[in-house]
N, C-alpha and C positions, 0 to 999 in steps of 0.2 A: 770224261767220254773222251774228251778230245784227239788226249793218247791211243785211244782203243781206235780211233780215227785219221792217226796222223801217214804221214808220208814215209815213216821207219813200220807201223803200220801195218799200211801199205804192200813193201816188202815182205813184210812177217811173214806174209798174209799170199797173199804171188806165190813164195818158198818155199810154203808151209804142202797148198794147195798142191805141186809139181813135188817135192819128193811124199808127197802121199799115192798120188797117179800115178806114179813112178812102182812103187811096193807096191798100188793094189797089178797094175797088170805086168810088173816079175811076180808076181803074186805072196810076198811077203806077211798078208796079214792073212793067211788059211788055219794059223796058230788064235789070232782069235775069232776068227770068226769062227772059226769050230768052238770055238771055247763058248757064245752066244748062243748057238744051236744045240750047248747041252747043256744049260743054262733054259735053256726056253723049253727042252723034256723036261727039267724036275716043276714044269711051274705049272698050274689050271690054265692053259692059255684062251680056258674059252671067253675070260673076263676083262685079260685084256686081251683080247684079237678086236674088241668092239671097242676101250676105249680107245685102238689107235682110229676106225676111221675118219674120227670127225678130226685129226689130225692131217691125215691125208689126203682131207679133202679138201681141208683146210690151205693146207700145201699145193692143191694146182688148183683147180677154181677158185676156191676161195680167196686164198694170193694175189691173183689176179683181179678180181674182184677188191683185197681192202689198198690195192698196187694204188689200182685208181683211185676210187676213194678217201686217199694220202696225196696223193699225188694235185685232185682236184683246192682241199683242202689247205692245203703246200697253198696255192696258186692265189686260194681267196683268202691267205692269212702273209701276203704276198712271199713270197720268198718262192718265185721262180727257179731261180738260180738249182733251190735246189731239189724242188720239181720234180726239176728238169733232167737233173742226178738221177735222181730214183728212178724214171725212165732210162735215163739211156741202165743205167746200172745193174734194170730189174733181164733187158732185153740179154741184158752183155750173161748175167747167169742165163738165162736160157739157153741160149745158144753156144756154151760153151759143152753145160748137162747133152745137149742132145748130137751136138759132132764126136762127146766121148761114148757118150748112147751105142752110134753109127760106127762105132771109128774099130774097137774092141768088144769082145761077148764076156760079158759080164755078169751070168744067171742073174735070178733073182732069192733072196733063200727059198728050199725045199718044202715041202709042203709035208710037217711031222708025226700025220696020216691017225695023230694018237691021243683025239678026242677036238686038245684045241685045233688045229687046222690051221694055214699059214694065211695069214692073210691080202695074199694074195688073191685068188677064188671072191674075200671077204667083198674088197675091194673096188676091186673088177667090175662086181653086183654095182654097188654098191652106185660108183661111178655114176653121174645119165650118160644117158646112149651117147648125146652130141659130142662127147669128151673124148670118147674110146673111139668115136668111130672121123674123131681130128684125128690120131693120136696113135702114131705103125704100131705095130704088133711088137716091135723091135725094141721099138723107148716098154713099150707096157712091160716085155718082159727081162729089159736088161737094167739094174738096180745100181752103177757107178756114172759119175756121182749121182747123191740125193735130192736131188731138183727139189721138192719139198724140204728136207730141211736149208738147204741154200736159201729160196725163194723167202724163204719165214722167218730166218734170222739177217736175215737180209731188213725186211719189214722190220725186228725188230731194234733191231741197231742206228736208223732211220728213226723211229719214232723215239729213243732215246737222244739221241740229237737233238732236235729238231726242239721238245716240249723237257731241258734240261728236268724245269721243275715239279716233273707230274708224281704225282706222290709216288702212284701204279708204275715209276717205272724202275723199280728195286725187283719190282718178280716177273718181269723179266726175263730174267734170265734163267729162274726156277719154270719159266715155260717152256723156253731151252732145253732144257734139262731132261722134266717130262717129252716134250716131240724127241726126246731121241727115244728114252727108255723108251717110247709108244711104237715105236717106229720096228728100233731089233728088240725085242718081243715080241712088237708081233708078227712078226716074220718080214714083213714090207724093204730090212732094207738090211744089211748087212755094216758092223760096225764102221771098216773098210767103209763105205758107200757114206756113212751120216761126218766120219774126220772130212774126209773130200765135202762133200757137201759144204760142211761148217765154214772148211777155210775158200771157198768161193765165197759162199753168201759174204763172207766176213771182209774179202776183199773187196768184191762190190762197192759193199757198203762205205768202208775204206774211200773208191774209189765217186761213190758219188758226192761222200762230203766235202773230200778238197776240190771235186769239182765248183761245186754250190763256191763254197770260202773264192777260190779263186776266182771265179764272177762274179759274184760277189765285191773282190779286190779292184777288182777291174774297174769294175762302172760308181763304182765312188771317186774313184783317183782322178782328182781331177787332171785338164788337158793340159797338155805341156804347152808351153809362151815359148813362142819364136824369137 
């Protein structure tokens, strides 16, 4: 896991995020996004849409609750540096997501109107009124990058790094793949949104881990002799 959260990994994740962002703004992912729409037209989307609801909610309200709970757990286990790194990484991920959504327009996938429908009206109805009231309409209707993907990948990587011996950590990649499929096939995000969100979450997780390791090393370093 360390190689995925190293300095080289952080640099790679940042470069990947910048590349995907520029390509998305330039419209270079139009072909890939169109393929996702064609695939949605061939699937019974009613089942896929309902599968997507838990991931959409978990990636918004649920992710914040999970981040708080995970930070408290790390503090109780005396992993203060990693807890602080997680909080900072979470704040940075959300700040970058909101900045990009306010900077340029990248509308959500359309309602296909063939029986399955789009996840957009579904998850807006299922989200709490309090959350919708806190988020401007621009954030709800523009989709790049996928904050759901960024937040959940950040949390998954921090969990895997904090508990390397946990037997269920090998299931985390499958959870991320299921998240991607649910968001894309359910119509909440384009593939380009998910690529951008994944690279953003990876970069923030690597930054959180490196911050924690740097702080831990500084705390255990013996004082310099005069």
